[in-house]
Structures are given as structure tokens and as C-alpha cells.
N, C-alpha and C positions, 0 to 999 in steps of 0.2 A: 504494500500500500504506500502511496505517496505521502511523505512526511516533509512538510515545508521547512522544518527545522534542521533537516539533514541536507548535506551537500547533494545537489542535483546531479544525476548521472544519466546522460543520454542513453548509454548502452543498457542500463537497468530499466529505463522507461520503455525503450524499444522492446526489450524482452518481456516486460510486464504486459505490454499491449499485444504481444504475439506477432510483432511485425516481421515479415519476410523481407528479403533484399529488395524485391519489387516494391513493397509498401514503403520502405525507407527511401528509395529513389524517387517515388512519386511524391512523398511528403517534401523531400528536398526541392523538387521541381516546383511544387505549389508555393513553397516559401520563397523561392527565388523569383517566381513570377509576381507574387504579392509585393515583394520589395521593389522590383523594377517598376511595377505599375505605380506604386506609391511615390517613388523617386521621380518618375516622369509625369506625375499628376494625372494619370489615367484613372477614371472613375469606374466603379462596378457597372454603371449604366452604359458607359462606352464599351466595356468588354462584352456586356450582354448584347448590345446592338451589333457589334462586329461578329459575335458568335452567330447570331441570327442570319446575318448576311452570308457568312461562310456556309451555314447549313443550306440556305436557299441556293447558293452557287452549286453545292454538291448535288442537290436534288435536281437542278436544271441539267447538270452534266449527266446524271443517271437517266433522266427522261430522254435526252438527246441520244444517248447510247442505245437505249431500248428502241427508240424510233428507227435508228439506223439498222438495228438488228431485224426489225420487223419489215423493213423496206426491201431487204435482200431476198 
């Protein structure tokens, strides 16, 4: 159990949470992106809007690919 009076250990926390290497890498990536966004002044709303645009773009690409497949 986490004890705020004891020295914090990243390794112990990761073990306590049952984190695998993939989980640790993902957590580091999330923290890195959060820090970069904060430093650059990018808001959560801007991230959400860009994410929506990326999804729309991928959907349109999939639609076009399917259309080309059905035209053959």
C-alpha cells in the first residue's frame, strides 16, 4: 500500500499496479505528450478536435479504398 511518509519508488509503484513493459511505455508516452502539450499551450479541446479530424480522415480513406475495391 502507498505510504506518503515513505520514500516514493517508481519500481515499487509499477509492481504494485501490475504494470507490464507495454503499460510502462504507454504511461511514459502519455506523460511526455501531456508535458509537451502543456509547454506548447495546446488545450485538451484542441487535441480533441485534431483527434476528430484524424478519425474523419481515416474513415474517408477507408471509404475510398472500399469504393475502389468494389469498382474493380
